[in-house]
C-alpha positions, 0 to 999 in steps of 0.5 A: 530514329535516335539511337540511345546513348547507353544502348546504342542498338536500342531506339531513343524514344523516350525524353527525360522530363528533367534534362530534355535528353532521349533514352531508351525505356530501359534507361528511363525511370518514371518518379514522382516528377515525370518520366526521368533518366538515369543522370537525372533520377533524384538519388535516395539517401540510404536508410538509416542503419538502427544502432543497437546499442543506442536503442538499449541505452534508451530502454535502460534509462526508461526502465530506471526511470519508470522504477524510480517513479515507482519508489518515489511514489512506494515511499510516500503511499507505505508510510502513510498506509502503515500510518493509517492501518495504525490509527485504525487498529487503535480505534479498534483497540479503543472500541473493544476496551469499551464493549468489555466495560459494557460488558462487565456491568452486564457481567457482574450485575447480571451474576453471569457466572450465577456464582451467587456474588455479584463480581466481575469476570476474566475476558474468558468469562465474558466470551463464555457467556457470549458478551463479547463477540468470539475473536475478541474473546480469542484475545487477539483483535485487529493487531492488539492483544487483550488481558482481561481480569478482576481485581482483588476485590472482585466485586468493585474492581477489575481492569484490561489492557491492550497490547500491540501485537507489533508495538510499532508497526500494529499501533504505537499505544498500550491501553488501559480501562477499569470499572471506572469506564475510563480508557487511558494510554500508554506510548508503547516505549514507555517505560511502564509500558508493559506493566498491568494496572495496580490488582487492588485499585486497577489503577492503570500504571504512572504516566498514563493520559485519559484517551483524547488528552 
């Protein structure tokens, strides 16, 4: 029997499928291509080493990208959300003034304060007689302050004002109403926005325009 070239004392009873040389069983290694000797066994590439720094950099870049996307979405969505909320608050204020207008007519015609006179009432009186809901009666509702007062001649005149609690944030307009049933508005930054209606006529301040114009 032929001796193994690497181990002379061992019998070369195995043949390399690649080069055809005989070796002992200690030298032969089984591969996907068959039994091979040490010289013919394919050299396997060393496993790639993970670069921790590279992974960290990639992670940071990805995180920054995520935050950038979130920031862009927020920059678009937040102003739209604020605008929608202001629009909703203003619509609510207009609706509340319409309710007040109706309630004043009922208060006067029904002599709800039982003073024997057909006169208009204050916000507190409208609330006490349950002609308006308690939230509106508190003077603050959905981002707006409300003030309601009779005019100098309480039998024929009254006025109401609705102002945003945070001008520019909860609403952009100040609203006015009176016995005529027409709702007017001024931008919150108008020079006359802090004025109250004329106590005699209850007409709104100068520059006020009817809602819808």
